[in-house]
N, C-alpha and C positions, 0 to 999 in steps of 0.2 A: 848731751848725746844727742848727733844728726844722722835720721836710716831716712830714705829716698825706698817710695812703693811708686808700682805701675801700675797695679788691682787692687779695685775693695778689695780682694780676698787674702791680700797682702796687708792693706792696714790694719784689714783684721787680725786679721793673725802678728800683727805684731803687733794690738792693740793687748791679744791676749798674751802672748809673749809678761808681758808689760806687769799683767792682772797678777797672775804664779808666780811673781812676787811680793802685791799688797800684802802690806799688816792691818790688822784693827787699829783704827784713826788716820789710815792713811786719805789725802784730802787732794785726786788730780785738778787740779784745770782746767780746761781747754777751749782753746782758744783761734776761731780762723770764720774766715767768708764763707755766705750762706751756700749752699752747694756742697764742701772743701771736705768736705764725710766725716763732718761731728760724732752724728749717727751710726757709719757707721764701726767705727770707730769704737763707740760702749759700747756697742752689740758685742765685738772682741772683747775687749775687756769684763766685760758679763760672763762670756764666756770662760774668761780665766779663771773668776770665782766662781764657775761649775754655775752658774746659774744656766736653769735650761727651757723658762719661759721666756716670751717674746723678747723683748723692750725695746721703747720705742720713745719718742719726745716729750715728754711731761709741761709738753711748750703751758698747757694749759692750767695744769695744776703743780708748777714750782719742781714737785719733788714727783719723785715714784720711788716707792722704797722694793725693792725684795730679797724673797729671804730665800733658803735657801739649798745655799753654793758653801762653798766653808767659808765664809763670809755673808754679811748681808751684806745689798748694795744699793748704793742711795744717789737716783743718776734724777742732775738740777740740767733742768733748764730756765735759766732766769734771764733770757731776752726778752721779755715783757714784765718785768716785774718796773714798777715806778717808784718806785724806795723800797731803801731798806726796811727802815718799819714791816713789810711783808714777811720778808724771812727774818724779825727777829720775832712775826706771829707764829708765822712756822714752825716755830725753834730752833734753828740751822743751828746753834750748835751741841742738840745734843745729837745732833747728825754728825757736824761737822768731828764732834771730837769722844764720838761712842763710838760700841765692839764693833764696825761696819767701815767700812771704806767708800766716800765719796767722788761721783765722777761730777763740777760743779761745770755745763758749761755757757761760753757769753760771758764767764768768771772774768774778764777785763770793770765791765760793769754793777758790778759788788767788791773790789781789793780795799778799800776798804775793813773791809772785818774778816779775809782771807784766812787765815790759823795764820801765826807765825812762819814756818816752814811750810812750808807744800811742796806735788814738784807742775812744772809751770807746763803745759803740749798744749805748743804750738803744733799746727794741719798747715800748707802750703799750699796752694798746684803754681805751674809756671806748666800755661801750652802750651808757649815755645818745646816742653820737650817732651807731649804730646794728654791731650784731654787727662791717662785716669793715672799722671805721676801726679805723687806725693809727697811733698817733703816735711817728715813730722821735726820737732823740736821739745829736745825734752830736758829738762830741768830743773834743779835742785833751787828753789827757794828759801 
């Protein structure tokens, strides 16, 4: 599925709708260049799960856990990960195969440990379409 958005609000709303369909154990990978809107997407996704607290990128902690929605939300940012062993140290399998939903930013850096089935979300800019334009590709893997 390919969706085009033309504002941060539209990107947020698209992610919210996607999350409303998510179920326990789902893993969503999120890729795209710096500044493409991964955090806005993640905030919308959290809202779609019913998470009321502010959601920010967990760049220095690797994973942030949010509870209180219809499902627990595990937000990973693996941009600064040095080695896959760091993922093992935090017990990533408990999150990926647990009772919540995981969103993994920069997932291309940990492809070798992703579950056999996940939903890949790629966000791209195209400045010829305008500064706020985003092409969002969602693909089941």
